[in-house]
C-alpha positions as CSV (number, residue, x, y, z in Angstrom):
1,E,-24.4,48.1,101.5
2,S,-23.1,51.1,103.4
3,A,-22.8,48.9,106.5
4,N,-20.7,46.4,104.5
5,A,-18.4,49.2,103.3
6,A,-17.9,50.5,106.9
7,F,-17.1,46.9,108.0
8,L,-14.5,46.6,105.3
9,R,-12.9,49.9,106.2
10,L,-12.8,48.8,109.8
11,L,-11.2,45.5,108.8
12,R,-8.5,47.4,106.8
13,L,-7.9,49.6,109.8
14,M,-7.3,46.5,112.0
15,K,-4.6,45.3,109.6
16,L,-2.6,48.3,110.6
17,L,-1.8,46.5,113.9
18,R,0.0,43.8,111.8
19,I,2.1,46.5,110.1
20,L,3.0,48.1,113.4
21,R,4.0,44.7,114.8
22,G,6.2,44.1,111.7
23,L,7.9,47.4,112.1
24,K,8.6,46.6,115.7
25,I,8.3,50.2,116.8
26,V,8.3,49.4,120.5
27,Q,11.5,47.3,120.2
28,A,13.2,50.2,118.4
29,A,12.8,52.4,121.5
30,P,15.9,53.2,123.6
31,N,16.9,50.4,125.9
32,S,16.4,52.2,129.2
33,G,16.4,55.6,131.0
34,V,14.5,58.8,130.4
35,R,14.7,58.5,126.6
36,R,12.7,55.2,126.6
37,E,10.1,56.5,129.0
38,L,9.6,59.7,127.0
39,F,9.4,57.6,123.8
40,M,6.7,55.3,125.4
41,L,4.7,58.4,126.5
42,V,4.8,60.0,123.1
43,F,4.1,56.7,121.4
44,T,1.1,55.9,123.6
45,T,-0.4,59.4,123.1
46,V,0.0,59.4,119.3
47,T,-1.4,55.8,119.1
48,L,-4.5,56.9,121.1
49,I,-5.0,60.0,118.9
50,I,-4.5,58.3,115.5
51,S,-6.5,55.2,116.3
52,S,-9.4,57.1,117.9
53,A,-9.5,59.5,114.9
54,A,-9.8,56.6,112.5
55,F,-12.6,54.9,114.4
56,Y,-14.4,58.3,114.9
57,Q,-14.3,58.9,111.2
58,I,-15.8,55.5,110.5
59,L,-18.5,55.8,113.1
60,E,-19.5,59.3,112.3
61,G,-19.1,59.0,108.6
62,E,-22.7,58.1,107.8
63,R,-24.4,61.0,109.5
64,N,-21.7,63.7,109.8
65,Y,-18.7,63.0,107.6
66,V,-15.4,64.6,108.8
67,H,-12.0,64.6,107.2
68,F,-9.3,62.6,108.8
69,H,-7.2,65.6,109.8
70,Q,-10.2,67.2,111.5
71,A,-10.8,63.9,113.4
72,V,-7.1,63.9,114.5
73,Y,-7.5,67.5,115.8
74,W,-10.6,66.7,117.7
75,M,-9.2,63.5,119.2
76,A,-6.1,65.3,120.3
77,I,-8.3,67.8,122.1
78,E,-10.2,64.9,123.7
79,V,-7.0,63.2,124.9
80,L,-5.6,66.4,126.3
81,G,-8.7,66.7,128.5
82,R,-10.7,69.5,126.8
83,P,-13.7,67.7,125.4
84,R,-15.8,69.8,123.0
85,L,-17.4,67.2,120.7
86,L,-21.1,66.3,120.3
87,P,-21.1,63.0,118.4
88,S,-24.1,62.3,116.2
89,S,-24.2,58.6,116.8
90,T,-24.2,56.2,119.8
91,G,-21.0,54.6,118.6
92,G,-19.4,58.0,118.6
93,Y,-20.3,58.6,122.3
94,L,-19.0,55.1,123.2
95,L,-15.8,55.8,121.4
96,L,-15.2,59.1,123.2
97,L,-16.0,57.4,126.5
98,A,-13.5,54.7,125.8
99,L,-10.9,57.3,124.7
100,V,-11.3,59.3,128.0
101,C,-11.0,56.1,130.1
102,A,-7.9,55.0,128.1
103,S,-6.3,58.4,128.6
104,V,-7.0,58.4,132.3
105,V,-5.5,54.9,132.7
106,F,-2.5,54.9,130.4
107,L,-1.1,58.5,130.2
108,P,-0.8,59.1,134.0
109,R,1.0,55.7,134.3
110,Q,3.5,56.7,131.6
111,L,4.0,60.2,133.2
112,A,4.6,58.6,136.6
113,S,7.2,56.2,135.1
114,L,8.9,59.1,133.4
115,V,9.0,61.2,136.6
116,Q,10.3,58.2,138.6
117,V,13.1,57.5,136.1
118,M,14.1,61.2,136.1
119,A,14.2,61.2,139.9
120,Q,16.4,58.1,140.0
121,D,18.5,59.0,136.9
122,S,21.5,61.3,137.6
123,V,21.8,64.6,135.7
124,W,25.2,63.4,134.5
125,S,23.5,60.5,132.7
126,R,21.8,63.0,130.5
127,V,24.8,65.1,129.6
128,R,25.7,65.0,125.9
129,Y,29.0,66.5,124.6
130,S,28.7,68.8,121.6
131,P,32.1,69.1,119.9
132,H,33.1,72.6,118.7
133,R,36.8,71.9,118.8
134,K,39.1,69.0,119.1
135,H,38.5,66.9,122.2
136,L,40.0,64.1,124.3
137,V,37.9,61.4,126.0
138,V,39.3,60.2,129.4
139,T,37.7,57.0,130.9
140,G,38.7,54.2,133.2
141,N,39.6,54.9,136.9
142,L,39.1,58.7,137.3
143,Q,40.8,59.4,140.6
144,R,41.2,63.0,141.7
145,A,45.0,63.0,141.9
146,S,45.4,61.6,138.4
147,L,42.8,63.9,136.9
148,N,44.3,66.9,138.6
149,L,47.7,66.2,137.2
150,L,46.4,65.4,133.8
151,L,44.2,68.5,133.5
152,Y,47.1,70.7,134.8
153,E,49.4,69.4,132.1
154,I,46.9,69.6,129.3
155,Y,45.9,73.2,130.1
156,H,49.2,74.6,131.0
157,A,50.1,77.8,129.1
158,D,53.2,76.2,127.5
159,R,51.6,72.9,126.6
160,L,49.5,73.3,123.5
161,E,49.2,75.9,120.8
162,E,45.5,75.1,120.4
163,T,43.0,74.3,123.2
164,Y,41.4,70.8,123.5
165,D,38.2,69.9,125.3
166,V,38.3,67.0,127.8
167,V,35.4,64.7,128.2
168,L,35.5,62.7,131.5
169,F,33.6,59.4,130.9
170,C,32.8,57.2,133.9
171,D,30.0,54.9,135.0
172,E,29.3,56.7,138.3
173,D,28.6,60.2,139.4
174,P,31.6,62.5,140.1
175,G,32.6,62.7,143.8
176,R,33.0,65.9,145.7
177,E,36.7,66.2,144.8
178,V,36.1,65.6,141.1
179,D,33.3,68.0,141.2
180,Q,35.7,70.7,142.5
181,L,38.0,70.1,139.5
182,L,35.0,70.6,137.2
183,E,34.2,73.9,138.9
184,H,37.8,75.2,138.8
185,P,38.1,78.4,136.8
186,H,40.9,76.9,134.7
187,N,38.6,74.0,133.6
188,S,35.4,75.9,133.3
189,G,33.9,75.5,129.8
190,L,36.7,73.0,128.8
191,V,35.9,69.9,130.8
192,T,32.7,67.9,130.5
193,Y,31.6,65.0,132.7
194,V,29.5,62.3,131.1
195,R,28.2,59.4,133.1
196,G,28.0,56.2,131.1
197,S,29.6,52.9,130.2
198,P,32.1,52.2,127.4
199,F,30.1,49.1,126.7
200,S,27.0,51.1,125.7
201,E,26.9,52.6,122.2
202,I,24.5,55.2,123.3
203,D,26.9,56.4,126.0
204,L,29.9,56.4,123.6
205,E,27.8,58.4,121.2
206,R,27.1,61.0,123.9
207,T,30.9,61.5,124.3
208,R,31.4,61.7,120.5
209,A,34.2,59.2,120.8
210,D,34.1,58.6,117.1
211,C,35.5,62.0,116.3
212,A,37.8,62.4,119.4
213,S,41.5,63.1,118.9
214,A,42.4,60.4,121.4
215,I,40.8,58.2,124.0
216,L,42.7,57.7,127.2
217,L,42.0,54.8,129.5
218,L,43.4,55.2,133.0
219,S,44.2,52.3,135.3
220,N,43.7,52.1,139.1
221,K,47.2,52.2,140.6
222,N,46.0,51.5,144.1
223,T,43.8,48.4,143.5
224,G,44.4,45.1,145.2
225,D,43.1,43.2,142.2
226,V,45.7,44.1,139.5
227,S,44.6,41.3,137.1
228,G,40.9,42.2,137.4
229,N,41.7,45.9,136.8
230,D,43.7,45.0,133.6
231,H,40.9,42.8,132.4
232,S,38.5,45.7,132.8
233,I,40.8,47.9,130.6
234,V,41.1,45.2,127.9
235,S,37.3,44.8,127.8
236,S,36.9,48.6,127.5
237,V,39.4,48.7,124.7
238,L,37.5,45.9,122.8
239,A,34.2,47.8,123.3
240,I,35.6,51.1,122.1
241,K,37.3,49.5,119.1
242,S,34.1,47.8,118.1
243,Y,32.2,51.1,118.4
244,L,34.8,53.0,116.3
245,A,34.7,50.2,113.6
246,A,30.9,50.6,113.4
247,H,31.1,54.4,113.4
248,P,34.2,55.4,111.4
249,C,35.3,59.0,111.3
250,D,35.9,60.6,107.9
251,E,38.7,62.8,109.1
252,H,40.8,60.5,111.3
253,E,40.7,57.5,113.6
254,P,41.0,58.3,117.3
255,A,44.1,57.1,119.0
256,I,43.7,54.7,121.9
257,I,46.1,55.2,124.9
258,A,45.5,52.4,127.3
259,Q,47.2,52.4,130.8
260,V,47.7,48.9,132.3
261,M,49.6,47.5,135.2
262,L,51.0,44.1,133.9
263,P,53.3,43.6,130.9
264,E,51.3,40.5,129.8
265,T,48.2,42.6,129.6
266,A,50.0,45.0,127.2
267,D,50.9,42.0,125.0
268,Q,47.3,40.9,124.9
269,I,46.1,44.3,123.8
270,R,48.8,44.7,121.1
271,Q,47.6,41.3,119.6
272,L,44.0,42.6,119.2
273,P,43.0,42.5,115.5
274,Q,41.8,46.1,115.6
275,W,44.9,47.5,117.3
276,S,46.7,50.0,115.1
277,P,50.3,51.4,115.1
278,H,49.2,54.8,116.3
279,D,47.6,53.3,119.5
280,T,49.7,53.1,122.6
281,V,49.9,50.9,125.7
282,I,51.6,52.2,128.9
283,V,52.6,49.6,131.4
284,V,52.8,51.1,134.9
285,Y,54.9,48.3,136.5
286,E,57.5,48.5,133.7
287,F,57.8,52.2,134.2
288,V,58.2,51.9,137.9
289,A,60.8,49.1,137.5
290,V,62.9,51.2,135.1
291,M,62.8,54.3,137.3
292,T,63.7,52.2,140.4
293,A,66.6,50.5,138.6
294,M,68.0,53.8,137.2
295,S,67.7,55.5,140.6
296,T,69.7,52.6,142.1
297,V,72.5,53.2,139.7
298,H,72.2,57.0,139.5
299,K,70.8,58.6,142.6
300,G,68.2,61.2,141.9
301,F,67.6,60.0,138.3
302,A,63.8,59.5,138.8
303,T,63.4,63.0,140.3
304,L,65.4,64.4,137.4
305,M,63.2,62.7,134.8
306,F,60.0,63.7,136.5
307,N,61.1,67.3,136.7
308,L,62.1,67.4,133.0
309,V,58.8,66.1,131.7
310,S,56.4,68.0,134.0
311,H,55.6,71.6,134.6
312,G,56.4,73.6,137.6
313,D,55.4,77.1,138.6
314,T,57.1,79.7,140.8
315,E,54.3,82.2,141.2
316,D,53.6,81.4,144.9
317,R,54.7,84.5,146.8
318,E,54.6,82.7,150.2
319,A,56.8,79.9,148.8
320,D,59.2,82.6,147.4
321,A,59.5,84.2,150.8
322,D,60.1,80.9,152.5
323,M,62.6,79.8,149.9
324,A,64.6,83.0,150.4
325,R,65.5,81.8,153.9
326,R,66.6,78.3,152.7
327,P,70.0,77.2,151.5
328,E,71.1,78.1,148.0
329,I,70.8,74.5,146.8
330,H,67.0,74.6,147.5
331,R,66.6,77.8,145.5
332,E,68.6,76.3,142.6
333,Y,66.4,73.1,142.7
334,R,63.2,75.1,142.7
335,N,64.4,77.2,139.7
336,A,65.6,74.1,137.8
337,F,62.4,72.1,138.1
338,T,60.5,74.7,136.1
339,Q,62.7,74.0,133.1
340,E,60.8,71.4,131.1
341,I,62.1,69.5,128.1
342,Y,59.6,69.5,125.3
343,E,61.6,67.4,122.9
344,C,65.0,65.7,123.1
345,R,66.6,63.7,120.3
346,V,69.1,61.1,121.5
347,Q,72.0,61.0,119.0
348,D,73.8,57.9,118.0
349,G,77.0,59.1,119.7
350,M,75.3,59.2,123.1
351,Q,74.7,55.5,123.2
352,G,76.8,53.6,125.6
353,Q,77.9,56.6,127.6
354,S,77.0,57.4,131.2
355,L,75.1,60.5,132.3
356,Q,78.3,61.9,133.9
357,E,80.2,61.5,130.6
358,L,77.4,63.2,128.7
359,A,77.3,66.1,131.2
């Protein structure tokens, strides 16, 4: 009768495998990377310990009954390589022998896979931004020249009353020039680099894109495939919008600022169903065309506009000494380009008048 009871208990234990298959635990693991390998290592270890503890309790129950938590403790010690048990049955000895063999076969393989993935995976792929103030996410084509100007404008002393963090989000490791920007004293503690893809929810979660103040997508101005570059921006916008729809923020919805090259691409983005009025599309070719046309009619107009909307510093002593030997017009120009316009309201009476008339 006791043998039949033990058989029934063993049969109930085997049904646990059906429950685990129904829960699809392995399928719930992360898709790839260090997190998946770590999950598989922990899952394998816990499975060995729990299943061995259950079988040990069944096999040793007739002669030396042990509680399940005691069996778990002893099996954990056995798996970790410090055997101290003396089973009272032949089945117990066979179980411990099988457990040791399974530990030697499976655990080193999982450890080797974890070490291999950690060696291949970049440290930037494991960076996770922890928001402690408002932040901006910058993704797309992260060229050094664009990033240098962007960070300079964001962290200029006259730009903002409150400081924003900047999260640089790219699918490749930062180059030497971008790495120098990250190590610059003005950007230290404010700029975070996260390697990932906007098409991955896990990577977007690492940037906390759902609670960002704005998400800026930069275009590649030097590419030979303008259409392909714009299609990449459109795809990224769709992926980010889908993520934001699935992870709404209680406080606000991040503004999307997409930079594209072609006007027709901007029209496609504005027609997206999830596009909102507070999102913005910047068309580079339209901007260049307007500046070129205005410079043709009014010489120096492009230089004037760029100087009025950008910062300039005059704290370079060597440049000051060199400027003292130059003509007065050069000194006036250098002093004028430091005068930035923060806000300018165009009145109705200014419409239809030339710049010379307004001056």
